[in-house]
C-alpha positions, 0 to 999 in steps of 0.5 A, a space after each residue: 527479484 520476483 521471488 523477493 517481491 512475492 514474499 514481501 508482497 505476501 507478508 504485507 498482504 497478510 499483515 494488512 488482513 490482520 490489521 483489517 480484522 483488528 480494526 474491525 474488532 476495535 470499531 465493533 467494540 467501540 460501537 457496542 460499548 458506546 451504545 450499550 454501556 454509554 462509554 468508549 475506550 479513549 485509546 480505541 479511536 487513536 489506534 483505529 486511525 493508526 491502523 487505517 493509515 497503515 492498512 491503506 499504505 501497506 496494500 499499495 505495493 501489492 496492488 501495483 504489482 498485480 495491476 489492481 489499482 484504479 486506472 483508466 486504460 481505455 486509450 492505453 489498451 489501444 496503443 501498440 505494445 511498444 508504446 505501452 511499454 514506453 508509457 508504463 516504463 515512464 510511469 514506473 520510473 516516476 513511481 520509483 522516484 516518488 518512492 525514494 523521496 517518500 522513503 528518505 523524507 518519511 524517515 527524516 520526519 519519523 526520526 525528527 518528529 516522532 522520537 520524543 513525542 508520544 501519542 496522547 492516549 496510547 502513550 507510544 512514541 509517534 516514531 512508530 506510527 510515522 514509520 509507515 512512510 519509509 516502509 511504504 516508500 521502500 515497498 513502493 520502490 521494490 514493487 515498481 522496480 520489480 514490475 519494471 524488470 518484469 515488463 522489460 524481460 517480457 514486453 508482452 506481459 504489459 497487454 497480455 491480459 486486459 483489466 476487462 478480461 481480469 474482471 470477467 475472470 474474477 466474476 466467473 
């Protein structure tokens, strides 16, 4: 499970990086054409919005796996390893339930609302931009399940390195 999660996480991470560079290039092109040539491409605004949404949702699973997401864990770090495990298990369980919900209803929404409807400037079916919701849900479910299995096998993995120590390591 860990190998699959690592491969999927790495693929999504590099996809997100590629999307970020593409988004940067499109926005830069919009600024240059607007101020130097007094026009913009109509499709660039819509594509920028789709890329920004896809980009932000693709990195969530990776951040969950690496515990890099925002969190206030001042009280959490003061608890015993057993209580940290219990709280983290409930948290990951709730994330998994949310992920299943988002996957199911995201797919229903993409199929019902996206098929047959085209985007105004790109002319693509809205199914493709809407497809990010079930993909996001599947990735979140995979990563939350993988993280749960990781902390179940090694309960010391919960508090082995605190966030403060991670920040200090990165700063060095």
